[in-house]
Kinemage of the C-alpha trace (Angstrom):
@kinemage 1
@onewidth
@group {chain A} dominant
@subgroup {mainchain}
@vectorlist {calphas} color= white
{ca gln a 1} P 94.399 109.373 144.011
{ca ile a 2} L 96.623 110.116 146.887
{ca gln a 3} L 96.019 112.888 149.446
{ca leu a 4} L 98.782 114.035 151.838
{ca thr a 5} L 98.288 116.029 155.074
{ca glu a 6} L 101.228 117.668 156.884
{ca ser a 7} L 101.405 118.661 160.695
{ca gly a 8} L 103.904 119.687 163.130
{ca gly a 9} L 105.178 122.980 161.773
{ca gly a 10} L 105.613 125.992 163.977
{ca trp a 11} L 107.988 128.442 165.518
{ca val a 12} L 111.184 127.489 167.257
{ca gln a 13} L 114.460 129.153 168.298
{ca ala a 14} L 117.638 128.498 166.491
{ca gly a 15} L 119.234 125.370 167.733
{ca gly a 16} L 115.935 123.806 168.648
{ca ser a 17} L 114.024 120.904 167.082
{ca leu a 18} L 110.683 120.237 165.394
{ca thr a 19} L 109.169 117.081 164.069
{ca leu a 20} L 106.941 117.112 160.936
{ca ser a 21} L 104.496 114.392 160.048
{ca cys a 22} L 102.624 113.506 156.911
{ca thr a 23} L 99.679 111.231 156.647
{ca thr a 24} L 98.615 109.476 153.386
{ca ile a 25} L 95.161 108.854 152.377
{ca gly a 26} L 94.560 106.616 149.325
{ca arg a 27} L 96.127 103.367 148.004
{ca pro a 28} L 99.444 103.848 146.598
{ca val a 29} L 100.939 101.276 144.086
{ca arg a 30} L 104.411 100.012 145.035
{ca pro a 31} L 107.216 100.893 144.514
{ca tyr a 32} L 107.050 104.464 145.492
{ca ser a 33} L 108.725 107.074 147.657
{ca met a 34} L 107.774 109.855 150.021
{ca gly a 35} L 109.681 112.785 150.849
{ca trp a 36} L 109.894 116.533 151.831
{ca phe a 37} L 110.638 119.620 150.136
{ca arg a 38} L 110.649 123.156 151.344
{ca gln a 39} L 110.152 126.652 149.818
{ca ser a 40} L 111.014 130.008 151.243
{ca ser a 41} L 109.859 133.344 149.879
{ca gly a 42} L 111.420 134.148 146.486
{ca lys a 43} L 113.188 130.805 146.214
{ca glu a 44} L 112.800 127.586 144.191
{ca arg a 45} L 111.257 124.542 146.112
{ca glu a 46} L 114.225 122.664 147.551
{ca phe a 47} L 114.586 118.993 148.057
{ca val a 48} L 114.963 118.096 151.719
{ca ala a 49} L 114.765 114.339 152.167
{ca val a 50} L 113.225 111.159 150.634
{ca ala a 51} L 112.397 107.623 151.879
{ca val a 52} L 111.842 104.744 149.445
{ca trp a 53} L 108.974 102.792 150.744
{ca asp a 54} L 109.490 99.253 152.076
{ca thr a 55} L 113.236 99.773 152.103
{ca lys a 56} L 115.695 101.496 154.309
{ca thr a 57} L 116.821 103.718 151.558
{ca thr a 58} L 116.856 107.424 152.338
{ca ala a 59} L 118.544 110.539 150.851
{ca tyr a 60} L 119.063 113.967 152.007
{ca gly a 61} L 119.668 117.430 150.606
{ca asp a 62} L 123.191 118.717 151.335
{ca ser a 63} L 121.999 121.547 153.550
{ca val a 64} L 120.113 119.281 156.021
{ca lys a 65} L 122.485 116.241 156.136
{ca gly a 66} L 123.363 115.342 159.617
{ca arg a 67} L 120.619 117.481 161.174
{ca phe a 68} L 117.366 116.047 159.609
{ca thr a 69} L 116.088 112.376 159.776
{ca ile a 70} L 113.227 111.102 157.666
{ca ser a 71} L 111.465 108.005 158.896
{ca ala a 72} L 108.532 105.951 157.699
{ca asp a 73} L 105.840 104.157 159.590
{ca met a 74} L 104.458 101.610 157.019
{ca ala a 75} L 101.814 100.444 159.206
{ca lys a 76} L 100.279 103.936 159.610
{ca asn a 77} L 101.309 104.998 156.134
{ca thr a 78} L 102.984 108.159 157.402
{ca ile a 79} L 106.340 109.706 157.166
{ca ser a 80} L 108.026 111.988 159.710
{ca leu a 81} L 110.875 114.539 159.436
{ca gln a 82} L 112.849 115.045 162.611
{ca met a 83} L 114.628 118.422 162.336
{ca asn a 84} L 117.456 119.079 164.794
{ca asp a 85} L 119.813 122.026 165.289
{ca leu a 86} L 117.501 124.251 163.281
{ca lys a 87} L 118.861 127.407 161.839
{ca ala a 88} L 117.224 130.598 160.642
{ca glu a 89} L 117.741 129.379 156.884
{ca asp a 90} L 115.715 126.327 157.572
{ca ser a 91} L 112.576 128.642 157.750
{ca ala a 92} L 110.246 127.831 154.921
{ca val a 93} L 106.967 126.151 154.040
{ca tyr a 94} L 107.629 122.353 154.140
{ca tyr a 95} L 105.707 120.105 151.749
{ca cys a 96} L 105.205 116.482 151.918
{ca ala a 97} L 105.333 114.794 148.536
{ca his a 98} L 104.539 111.370 147.071
{ca ser a 99} L 106.091 109.942 143.938
{ca gly a 100} L 103.316 107.758 142.806
{ca met a 101} L 104.615 104.381 141.440
{ca arg a 102} L 108.163 105.040 140.678
{ca val a 103} L 111.445 103.005 140.795
{ca gly a 104} L 114.644 104.612 142.120
{ca ile a 105} L 115.234 107.426 144.539
{ca pro a 106} L 113.516 110.681 143.331
{ca arg a 107} L 114.971 113.931 144.360
{ca thr a 108} L 113.551 116.468 142.047
{ca arg a 109} L 110.270 118.211 142.097
{ca asp a 110} L 109.224 116.747 138.712
{ca glu a 111} L 109.577 113.156 140.067
{ca phe a 112} L 106.872 113.698 142.622
{ca lys a 113} L 103.277 113.364 141.672
{ca tyr a 114} L 101.243 114.356 144.736
{ca trp a 115} L 101.791 117.155 147.173
{ca gly a 116} L 100.412 118.339 150.658
{ca gln a 117} L 99.354 121.845 151.316
{ca gly a 118} L 102.577 122.686 153.223
{ca thr a 119} L 103.305 123.521 156.883
{ca gln a 120} L 105.257 126.643 157.938
{ca val a 121} L 108.422 126.288 159.998
{ca thr a 122} L 109.923 129.448 161.378
{ca val a 123} L 113.221 129.432 163.088
{ca ser a 124} L 114.101 132.553 165.159
{ca ser a 125} L 117.831 133.411 165.346
């Protein structure tokens, strides 16, 4: 069983930056991926970014490319999401996700098995 805990959400003005972190508790079986999704009120949960563990492979949603960076600290079993040039439309609850044992680069909600509780990010324009 994998448990995920997010931190780092909050309020920021448009153009500002925030960093989210996600800590894993449990013993994941490789290969696996960890990523971030977000969901704002009335919308579907949206893919933000993913990192394939033990590789340098990452992928991003189109709306965040060039502004967000996902990174992994394998020693601490955590991932981070550096968010720059934030926009009002980035406001959402951000969820950390873990794929469980899976080959490839998951990008859809169904490809992730474990989820954190979410952390709110609010960008004021």
